[in-house]
C-alpha atoms as one frame of an Amber mdcrd trajectory, in Angstrom:
protein
   0.000   0.000   0.000   1.465   3.297  -1.163   2.079   6.267   1.301  -0.080
   9.550   1.035   1.635  12.891   0.288   2.060  15.313   3.272  -0.128  18.453
   3.313   2.859  20.704   4.171   4.613  19.718   0.913   1.603  20.627  -1.257
   1.037  24.028   0.510   4.535  25.482   0.070   4.263  26.815  -3.551   1.107
  28.783  -2.795   2.539  30.212   0.378   5.654  31.181  -1.454   3.702  32.981
  -4.134   1.701  34.861  -1.524   4.875  35.779   0.292   6.452  37.017  -2.925
   3.374  39.083  -3.687   3.433  40.532  -0.177   7.109  41.325  -0.492   6.583
  42.983  -3.874   3.709  44.990  -2.486   5.816  46.035   0.476   8.683  47.025
  -1.831   6.292  49.007  -3.997   4.863  50.799  -1.012   8.369  51.453   0.328
   9.384  52.829  -3.053   6.380  55.134  -3.074   7.160  56.296   0.459  10.786
  56.812  -0.542   9.721  58.863  -3.535   7.364  60.931  -1.411  10.095  61.396
   1.177  12.572  62.416  -1.501  10.109  64.913  -2.974   9.375  66.332   0.482
  13.107  66.549   1.188  13.764  68.324  -2.111  10.921  70.782  -1.427  12.245
  71.391   2.090  15.749  71.938   0.728  14.373  74.339  -1.881  12.473  76.316
   0.759  15.553  76.280   3.001  17.706  77.597   0.183  15.182  80.379  -0.432
  15.134  81.250   3.292  18.930  81.181   3.463  19.107  83.498   0.459  16.552
  85.863   1.968  18.402  85.853   5.297  21.701  86.571   3.572  20.086  89.448
   1.686  18.556  90.757   4.937  21.907  90.500   6.701  23.571  92.337   3.822
  20.884  95.032   3.901  21.351  95.320   7.667  25.112  95.675   7.318  24.661
  98.326   4.647  22.113 100.159   6.791  24.455 100.042   9.791  27.296 101.339
   7.645  25.109 104.190   6.367  23.968 104.960   9.922  27.537 105.037  11.229
  28.581 107.217   8.336  25.642 109.552   8.942  26.353 109.630  12.674  29.990
 110.438  12.028  28.998 113.202   9.638  26.540 114.599  12.196  29.167 114.499
  14.951  31.591 116.345  12.684  28.912 118.871  11.729  28.060 119.446  15.387
  31.734 119.806  16.268  32.283 122.289  13.416  29.215 124.354  14.293  30.091
 124.279  17.990  33.563 125.547  17.174  32.095 128.296  14.980  29.590 129.209
  17.697  32.314 129.397  20.330  34.379 131.605  18.074  31.380 133.853  17.427
  30.527 134.033  21.124  34.133 134.866  21.934  34.136 137.630  19.349  30.829
 139.009  20.667  32.106 138.922  24.231  35.285 140.733  23.235  33.258 143.265
  21.223  30.768 143.903  24.061  33.585 144.284  26.576  35.476 146.722  24.338
  32.295 148.640  23.523  31.267 148.933  27.162  34.789 149.924  28.160  35.032
 152.592  25.471  31.582 153.981  26.306  32.691 154.930  29.791  35.020 157.663
  28.507  32.367 159.868  26.796  29.891 159.217  29.614  32.400 160.385  32.197
  33.216 163.381  30.018  29.523 164.325  29.940  29.338 163.899  33.680  32.479
 165.930  34.314  31.691 168.886  32.024  28.089 169.000  33.252  29.294 169.082
  36.844  31.614 171.969  35.966  28.679 173.834  34.459  26.607 173.266  37.598
  29.371 174.707  39.754  29.388 177.943  37.752  27.631 180.974  39.281  23.874
 180.515  38.997  23.373 184.048  37.664  25.422 183.049  34.619  23.472 179.896
  33.711  20.126 180.319  35.451  18.295 178.226  38.034  16.347 176.189  35.469
  19.554 175.287  33.665  21.087 174.080  36.938  18.163 171.724  37.517  18.438
 170.346  33.995  22.174 169.895  34.328  21.672 168.037  37.610  19.391 165.622
  35.771  22.086 165.153  33.136  24.644 164.338  35.821  22.275 161.857  37.460
  21.610 160.140  34.115  25.338 160.031  33.330  26.082 158.481  36.730  23.409
 155.835  36.157  24.711 155.080  32.663  28.252 154.793  34.008  27.024 152.333
  36.641  25.169 150.341  33.978  28.285 150.158  31.802  30.346 149.095  34.815
  27.868 146.292  35.553  28.066 145.115  31.929  31.846 145.050  32.231  31.566
 143.080  35.478  29.285 140.532  33.792  31.726 140.209  30.888  34.583 139.664
  33.326  32.625 136.973  35.186  31.990 135.173  31.902  35.540 135.518  30.569
  37.872 135.427  33.555  39.675 132.158  34.393  38.691 130.759  37.783  40.894
 128.723  40.060  38.592 126.869  42.431  40.014 126.613  45.948  38.862 126.762
  49.595  37.316 130.131  50.483  36.839 131.606  53.949  33.305 132.953  53.488
  33.085 134.622  56.893  36.281 136.581  56.278  34.905 137.798  52.926  31.636
 138.949  54.507  33.338 140.777  57.387  35.725 142.490  54.973  32.794 143.699
  52.839  30.984 145.070  55.892  34.076 146.982  56.987  34.766 148.375  53.511
  31.214 149.405  52.571  29.650 152.173  54.681  26.102 151.253  53.592  26.626
 147.779  55.094  27.810 149.061  58.481  25.943 150.549  61.472  24.027 152.781
  61.751  22.947 152.420  58.106  22.450 148.657  58.339  22.435 145.890  60.932
  24.081 142.776  59.479  24.306 139.772  61.817  26.517 136.771  61.107  25.431
 133.533  62.764  28.889 132.009  62.619  31.045 130.335  62.158  30.239 130.334
  58.440  31.340 127.114  56.762  34.085 127.303  54.161  33.315 126.610  50.500
  35.098 125.662  47.322  35.077 128.623  44.933  36.910 131.597  43.453  37.512
 134.163  46.156  37.263 137.371  44.079  34.191 136.202  42.205  32.430 135.013
  45.360  33.220 138.368  47.000  31.528 140.107  44.082  28.449 137.871  44.464
  28.210 138.559  48.203  28.608 142.296  47.581  25.675 142.285  45.141  23.435
 140.224  47.425  24.205 142.298  50.535  23.705 145.552  48.619  20.268 144.390
  47.502  19.431 143.239  51.029  19.982 146.715  52.509  18.591 148.630  49.503
  15.191 147.041  48.885  13.481 147.972  52.158  10.334 149.972  52.788  10.428
 153.727  53.499  11.738 154.446  56.984  12.689 150.810  57.628  16.176 150.139
  59.010  17.786 147.263  57.054  18.400 144.077  59.064  20.257 141.173  57.465
  21.171 137.765  58.844  23.653 135.282  57.349  24.216 131.629  58.190  25.374
 128.425  56.515  24.281 124.802  56.528  25.540 121.553  55.064  23.380 119.831
  52.469  23.502 116.922  50.034  22.832 117.924  46.447  22.822 115.827  43.245
  26.002 116.091  41.213  25.823 118.185  38.078  26.600 116.122  34.993  28.718
 117.227  32.062  26.775 118.217  28.911  26.290 115.378  26.456  26.165 115.147
  22.705  22.770 114.356  21.181  24.263 111.107  19.884  25.604 109.986  23.244
  23.682 107.229  24.966  22.449 108.099  28.461  24.527 106.865  31.347  22.571
 104.120  33.155  24.319 105.086  36.416  22.761 108.106  38.099  25.215 110.824
  39.217  26.246 110.473  42.830  25.078 113.013  45.380  27.659 115.467  46.663
  28.065 117.500  49.859  27.548 121.247  49.499  27.392 124.307  51.737  24.375
 126.594  51.445  24.807 130.216  52.498  21.593 132.031  53.444  21.170 135.820
  53.302  17.901 136.872  54.939  16.610 140.456  54.966  13.594 142.436  56.169
  12.940 144.059  52.801   9.875 144.511  50.635   9.935 140.927  49.329   9.446
 139.476  45.847   6.297 138.091  44.275   6.407 134.367  43.400   5.878 135.031
  39.682   8.864 137.394  39.596  11.254 135.023  41.370  11.859 133.091  38.123
  13.088 136.139  36.174  15.054 138.246  38.640  18.271 136.363  37.845  18.013
 137.274  34.144  19.899 140.252  32.743  18.145 143.659  32.737  15.197 142.343
  34.759  14.033 145.056  37.145  10.951 144.848  39.366  10.963 148.560  40.298
  11.708 151.728  38.347  14.842 153.725  39.041  12.874 156.447  40.818  12.003
 153.979  43.596  15.182 151.906  43.798  18.359 152.524  41.831  19.951 149.669
  39.930  20.856 148.319  36.503  19.083 144.964  36.562  22.394 143.144  36.066
  23.531 142.447  39.646  21.615 139.189  40.166  22.490 138.029  36.637  26.149
 138.415  37.606  25.522 136.370  40.768  23.786 133.548  38.879  26.435 133.346
  36.144  29.312 133.481  38.635  27.875 130.791  40.925  27.152 128.520  37.956
  30.742 128.926  36.754  31.889 127.791  40.203  29.695 124.662  39.864  27.046
 125.942  42.251  23.448 127.099  42.371  21.573 130.180  43.565  17.941 130.818
  44.465  15.499 132.824  46.549  12.557 132.295  48.894  10.301 135.289  49.383
   6.823 136.773  49.640   5.724 140.397  49.239   6.088 142.277  52.500   7.979
 139.455  54.243  11.550 140.030  53.087  13.777 137.703  51.060  15.977 134.724
  51.816  18.548 134.436  49.051  20.765 131.355  49.077  23.785 130.143  47.178
  25.308 126.669  47.184  28.912 125.710  46.457  30.792 122.427  46.967  31.912
 121.729  50.492  35.596 121.472  51.268
């Protein structure tokens, strides 16, 4: 009896064919996926190349813009430097011209004053009483003009003179002024010093001029029949440091300037006082609050004080109210 064939032997060809078909299908699918992947990769590479090109162009544009900006900034800095130099030269020429003009004006003014005074001293029957009165007005006007010219010269000197900043004995300056000026001494004025006055850093001659102007105002601007009383004292304070001027192209310093110790000198009087609205303008040149018939003056004295104190790296100000006197103050660095 013959043996029957095994089922496994008869099933192998069919299984093999199915396996081959499955393998072919898998290869086909893999090929399709590979093609899709290659296409996606090529598209990504193309987009990346475009982005790289655009970025390179943007970077080149940025570099060119930065170069143009630096060139423009350099040109602006040079323009500013040139114009600043021209402005300084012009200001120097104007200062020299104003000083020379004011100096030369004093000669004819003094001549008018002198010859008019000689005419006044002539016998009245020769020139007449009315002429004497007119000539006296001429003399008074000439004296006022001479004082105005002298104040302009003083302001020019404050602006132009070199200043060596050094320790200043403020109390000694004040006492010397009181002794030298009759209008600051008894019985014309009562000036009290609450000493000792602290020493300051400044220019002695210039500070003496400032104190002279402030004390003169303190005893001058009082009501009719009022005896001038003035008090001076000093105090230590902490004030913010003044920074150097910057160019418009300079970036701001992120570090705030350090505070610095200063000495504030107060000059308090019993005068007529100053309205709040006028306190902002009295330190400007030719600013007068009263006509010359009431109180004599040129309107330059406080402008000299402000300019001089600023040149010594200080500040000046006033506290006042009408009818309650004034408290002028000036600050300079402490020793």
